[in-house]
Steps between C-alpha positions, in 0.01 A plus 500: 500500500609859443627661823511879515616671820560854617581695817237757587317708761132601498352245741140622471506526120654153460247340735212667313643383166541141616149486648341655189209273400374737229777416253532139620226238500621358833751609765619261773736591784665160522746574778609767750809384687734678737267799557307583817209638294242257361408700187704621202463875564603452862797281406640753251443791741688295759796470261479875434496582873806283568682654202459847654763397753750457216620703204342258251260667255400193294408271787296243301605249236219405261515194274249388235488133393344454154461146361479464121158530336297182537705363793301370798690580819367414846542679833780263605701576184475876554605458863793279402616757244471768769702278737774459241507876441511557874812285535666761282323803657357438855279691754123501593269466202147518359376281213203616287342306212337684208275348233416687182384396153515132596863522619650490847809677630642594838662791680741461792604800710778493758599758759864595449543611862668269751306596815766354733792685343290801388665509160394437142592164350718544191318345200818468295486366143131409541427524127770244417382269779134524394585441133686185602205380709253583223696288253514212751120513542440501123729201451357313798141532374590428139375841382645654184765755594415857396754684286609716793609198705661328203747783469508560877365852481255718312139569575190291438270679253208430736660685793384860465614769738242649733512835314434331164214294641335796674523722192350229280213451747430874517471514123279191482756313285666164540874559571583216262335695218705812573829314533435294189453815291827658619708183493385391153565851364849500654585159352408599143646854493870549433488881494325775693288585196396135461421481871275805475315348204462163675364663814260718301360186339414389852354831615803660673700814410870552581597800710805638685445507876651757736662255744380155396675483162296389202134426555179448310145630525180316416196654333368614839825683584621248761881485519706178510872463573637335186781297660279365778218381275739363237657293779855632448747724680526870413865448407404236243231728358747786457760273338246395240317826429710776654368762742190573295629840391256660264193335647221739600432551868217328686310828508536549123392143420207526742387825340534349153289197597231721650492709186469201267278264694151640474212428733356274231811281496504484879137392496597195290747394767242559774237306308734205454603497866137523616398210274787289632412584861143388435624173351730439799229574755328156506830313534621738770170452684550124479853546632364687804234232554759224474728675750210531746405133450857387556537713812180351642623146426828570677320651798281188530807276480680706766195476727471121451871451561490711817205301633669169417821621662313578822332159500826316430688700764231417756512130404878490543472678835255235625766233458691652791346372819483707817516420866662183627486327160671800344777478761544129424523583127777751569694251714469219247586726204161450336424874524825581314406259222153658474655849483728388216209338316294818540784714359538276197126500433479877545782550248336258255172691539673829418654349187164348401330840535771668294465242221123550510539878470748467213266259317210746526719794392638314197151394389386862532807621308409266211151649490637854523759425229231392253328836551835680467562332164177655372602839642846472342355416156268801526790721610711396200207565267450843657871577467489420129186714462671797662808448286285500187332821613834658589645417160204674335537799733875529434440483127258791531732697729766492230265671257436874487263626768214561254496129408448374855131577546318264257343215701684170496187296441459651152839359408407147598636508857274334753502519879293184533805312624 
């Protein structure tokens, strides 16, 4: 599985992010260990309070564990991966499971503060250690190694930064769609002029930023950092295309787009987006219903397991006799044997309950995955529809302003996508 770790602060923000059940179908706090607090917010605030007695600013270490798509990983496997990471890292930890789009991944957060020594634990070379562990896990499970692990470095194309993900969500776009446009344009363009033409074909316009180097604007005037969305370093971008001297500024490009794109053209984009939202609505409603059904099933299972645990605990307790007979059992060693038997049975019961939970979760993930396949097919169809519309818009933007106004429908273009 892909392991991605970072040192950070922001206890409250991280706890809120990890407990976010709006963007995740299910959130499970699997473990809180080494903290006095019994909830995630309290545990992270505890780490923050202890860190105030030190000079450490980034007092938490956050790790995400992402299995490959289609892999079915149980609670025990996530915990074992966290244990292996902890051998290389250490300290109190929290383990949180997230499920989204029929896939399951985990987050592990450690406090970096050694409360006894009142100092921050040095997380030296953690990226190298985690890459090594990630490769071991892939090989152990027989999963196909991603390109980044084959060459012992690089970045998985599915691992977006938080800034990229948040911007894509604000704009109502899939981040894969945005990255695909920039990366495919970069691959096919061997000059700055060719890059500008390739981006325009995808609905983006090159501009020279003030501090961020070369960027691009979409038809709505939103600005994207070219190197970030092309998935390359700024140095590599400059080596290939130069510093972008001669490109118009963001303000000039934005003004030019506003001048060219009429309200009529914008209405075509709005109409397409509205139609696609309407088409997505039934599947998104089903997704919400399915999430609610699955949560209810898990709650019922948790309740049944808790009741069974109480009954089994009481039954094991009844084996221990009291009074004179209990004293005789202690003297003869029978009580010790019963205690050992009870411990073994209690451990077996815990493992049985975990297997039962994993079985239910995996069955639910299969059901959720079938729905996600329908959503993904619709998303790809919508992406192609928007690309078709953008190509038509770009073609019109390249014409003189007086040629932009005639309706597209009269030229055979249909929005019935």
